[in-house]
N, C-alpha and C positions, 0 to 999 in steps of 0.2 A: 544448397546455394552453389552456384557456379564459382569455381576458383580459376582465375586467369593468372598464369605465370608470365611476367614481363621480363625482357632482357634486351639490352642494347649491344650492338656489335659494330665493329669496323676493322677490316683487314685482319681477320682471324684465321687466315689460310696457312699460316706458317706451320711447317712440319705436317703438311696435309691436313691442317685443321685439327691437330691433336687435342688442343685445349678445348676448342669448341665442341668437338665430338664427345669429349668427356662429359660436358654438361648435358648435351642432348641424349647421350646414352643413359645418364643417370635419371633423366626425366622419363625415359621409357620404362625404367625399372621401379618406378614409384608404387608403393602399396596403394595409394590413392592417386590415380592418374589425373593430371590437370584437365580441366574442361577445354582449355585452349592455351596455346603458347604464343604470345605476341612478341615478335622479334622486330625491332626497329634498327635498320642499317643506316649508319651515319655517312655512307658514301664509300663503301669498300671498292678498291680497285684490283683486288685479287679474286680468288675463287671462293670467297666466303659464302656468297649466295648460292653457288652451286652445291657446296657442302650441305647447307641448310636444306636445299631442295631434295637431297637424298633421303631426308627424314620425314617427308610428307606422308609416306605410307605408314609410319608408326606413331606420329604425333599430330595433334590437331593444330597445325601451324597457321599463323597469320603473319605474313612478312610485309613490312611497310618500309619503303625507301624514304629517308629523310636526309639527303646529302647536305653536309655542312653543319648538321646539328651537333651540339655538345651533349654530354651525357644526361644533363638535366632536361634539356629539350627532348631528347630521345625518350626518356622515361615518361615525360608528360604526354608525348604523342602515343606511347604504348598504353598508358592508363586510359587516355581518352578513347582509344579504339577498342579497349577490352569490353566484351559483352557482359562479363560477370560483375557482380557487386563486390566480390572479394578479390583483392590483388595480392599476389605473392611476387616480390621482386628479388632478382638475383643477377649475377654477372656472368658474362662469357668467361671461360677459363676456370670455373669452379666445378667441383663434382659434388652433387647433393646426396646426402644420406637417403637410403630408400624410403624412409618415413618422413622426409622433409615436407612434402606438400600436406600430408595428413596432419603432422604435428604443428606446422606453422599456421594452418588454417583452422584447427580445431577450436581455439578460443573465439575466433570470429564466428564460426558456425554455431557455437554455443552462446553467442552474444555476451561473452564475459568481458570483452574489451573491444575497442576499435582498432588497436594496433598490437601486433605481436612481434617481439624481438626474437629472432632466431640467433643461432650461435655460429661460430666459424672456427676452424682449426687449420693448422698448417698441414700441407701435403708435400713434404720435402722429397726431392729426387736425389740430392747429393748430401754429403756430410756437411758442407758449408751451409746448405739450406736448413739442415737440422739446427745448427747453431743460430742461424738468422731467425728461424721461427721461435726458438726458445727465448731469444733476446728481445724481440719486438712484440710478440703476441702474448696476451694474458692467458692464464688458465681460468677455468671456471671458478676456482677458489679465489681468484684475484678480483672478482667483480661483485658488485651489489646488484642483484637482479632488479631491485626496485628503481634504481637510478641509471641502469645500463642504457646507453643510447646505441641502437643497432646500426650496423653497417647495412647499406642497401644491397649487399650481396646475400643477405638473409633477413628479410623483413616482410611482414604482411600487414595489410591495412584495408579498411573499407574505402571504396571509391568515393563515397560521399565525404568521408573524413579528409581524404586527399584534396578534394575540391574546397572544403572549408579552410584548409591550411594554405590554399593558394598554389598547390602543386610544388614540384621541385623548383628551387630558385634558379631560373634560367640565366641569370647574370653571373652565376658562380660555376667555375669549372672544376674545382677540387673542394673537398669538405662539404659538398652540396648535400650529402645525405645527413650530416649532423645538423645543418641548418634546417633541413626538412623535418628531422626528428623534433627539434625545438619548436618549430612552427606547428607541429601536430599536438603538442602537449596541451594547449588550451582547449582542444576540441575533442578530448577523449578522456575516459577514465584512465587510471594508471596503465602503462604498457604491461602486458603479460609476457614473461620470459619463457621461451620454449627451448630448453637445453638440448633436446634430441633432434631439433630441426637444424642439422649441422651442414654448413657449406665448407667443403675442404678446398683449399687453394694453395698454390705453390708460392713460397716466399721468393723474394728477389734472389737471383742466382749470382750476383756479383756486388761488390761494394759500390761500383759506379752506378749500377741500376738502383741500388738502395739509396744512394745520395740523391739521385734525380727524384725518386719517389717521395722522400721526406722533404726535399726542397719544395716540390709542388704542394704537398700537404700543408706545409707551413705558410706558403704563399696564399693558399686558400684560407687558412686561419686568419691571416692579416686582412684579406679582402672582406671576410665575414665578421671581423672583430671578435674572433673566438679565442678563449683562454688567454687573455692578456696577462693574468697573474702568473700562469705557468711560464710564459715566454719571458716575463720580467725576471723571474727567479733564475731562469737559465742564463740570461745575460749577466745578472749579478754574480752567479757562480763562476762563470768563465772570465768575466772582465774585472771582477773585484776580488773574490775569494781566492782564485787560483794565483793571481799575481802576489797576493799577500803570503800564500804558502810558498811561492817561489822565492820571495824575499827571505822567508824563514829558513828555507833550505840553504840560501846563500850565507846567512849569518850563523845559523846553528843547524848544521846539516842533519844530525840525527833526528831532532824533533821535527824538522820540516818533512823529511822523508816519511816519518811515522804518520804525520797528519795526512800526507798525500795517500799513503797506503790504506789508511783507515777509511778515508773518503771514497777512494776507488772501490774498496771492498764493499762498503755499504751501498754504493750506487749500482754495483753489479751483483749484489747478493741474490735478489729475486730471480733474475735470469739464470744465474748459476744453479739455483735450486730447481728450476724447471728443466735445465739441461742435464742435471746429474742422473736421473733415472733413465733418460733417453740414451745415455752413452755408457751404461754400466758394462756392456759387453765389448766396448772398443778397446783396442790395444793402448797401453799407456801413452806412447808418443802422440797418437792421434787425439787422445782425450785431453792431453795437456794443451795441444794446439787449439783444440775446440774451446777450452775455457779461456785461453789467451785471446781468442777472437772477440770475446764479449766486450771488453772495454774499448776495443778498436771500433766495433760496430756502433756502440753507444756514442763514442766521440764523433764519428762521421755523421751519425744521425743528428746530433746536437748542432754541429757546424752547418749542416744543410738547413736545419730549422732557423738558425740565427741569420742565415743569408736570405732565406725565402720570406720570413715573416715581415721584415721592414719593406721588402718589395711589394708585398701584398697590401701593407698599410698605405704605402705611397699610392698604389692603384686606387685604394678606397678613398683617399683624400681627393684624388683627381676626379673620380667618377660618382661619388656620393650615392652608393647603392642603398637599398632599404636597410633599416636596422634589423 
């Protein structure tokens, strides 16, 4: 069966297209080459299309212009234009493991399922990005393969299943892949997890970029009405529990600081466990700074979510999108 890899791009020419070239080079190096690579451009104004054109001699490219489209619309255009019955979706800016196409399409070719969840891992360039990846990204041990919802930087599905699910939700700009996953569930046997189909991607390089990322993620959650319990717990923690601890610090300093230290330790424990083996060769001052960054990153991510989520809910109330 033909396997079509789909990807959306827009203005990926920064640094001579370094991130885009990483993806295209990794597609060239696949143990099972894709039968076609469908690229939908959302209206690039830089040299993105020129960079893609350089790879026509090595990859079976199909490039489609869809100016003004969001990522969901672009993916739907790509799937609709794909000639193959099997679709493997990824993102510009990732580097795929050499067995990615082979591993993510195998369960589909063997008709074991209609959807395959690939995996993703951090590809850090700096010490800060090492800490960022360990703080915000799970390890394989952290997930349940039976309930894991794949990111569309590493997922495969049958074209007919995509159609049955209504495609990617074009009314949603962020968290669209999670809504798509949930819409796929009624139309397929359980998703199959392919841990060797790895997409490597670079974590955010600054706290500002990270704040923007998590703000938009949370806004997407609000628009799609995703994870309301998780967001409620976060508000209760910061708006109820922390003020109570602050009052305890004011009245009985020792107990209050102990409660706060234990709470922060528990909240940062798993990221610290992930970071520990990654920094075992670092010099002590750098390692201390790395671990001190974990609560800062978590705090900034939580603040971004608490700002973005109600904005998304307000948009949902005004626009009444599908459930």
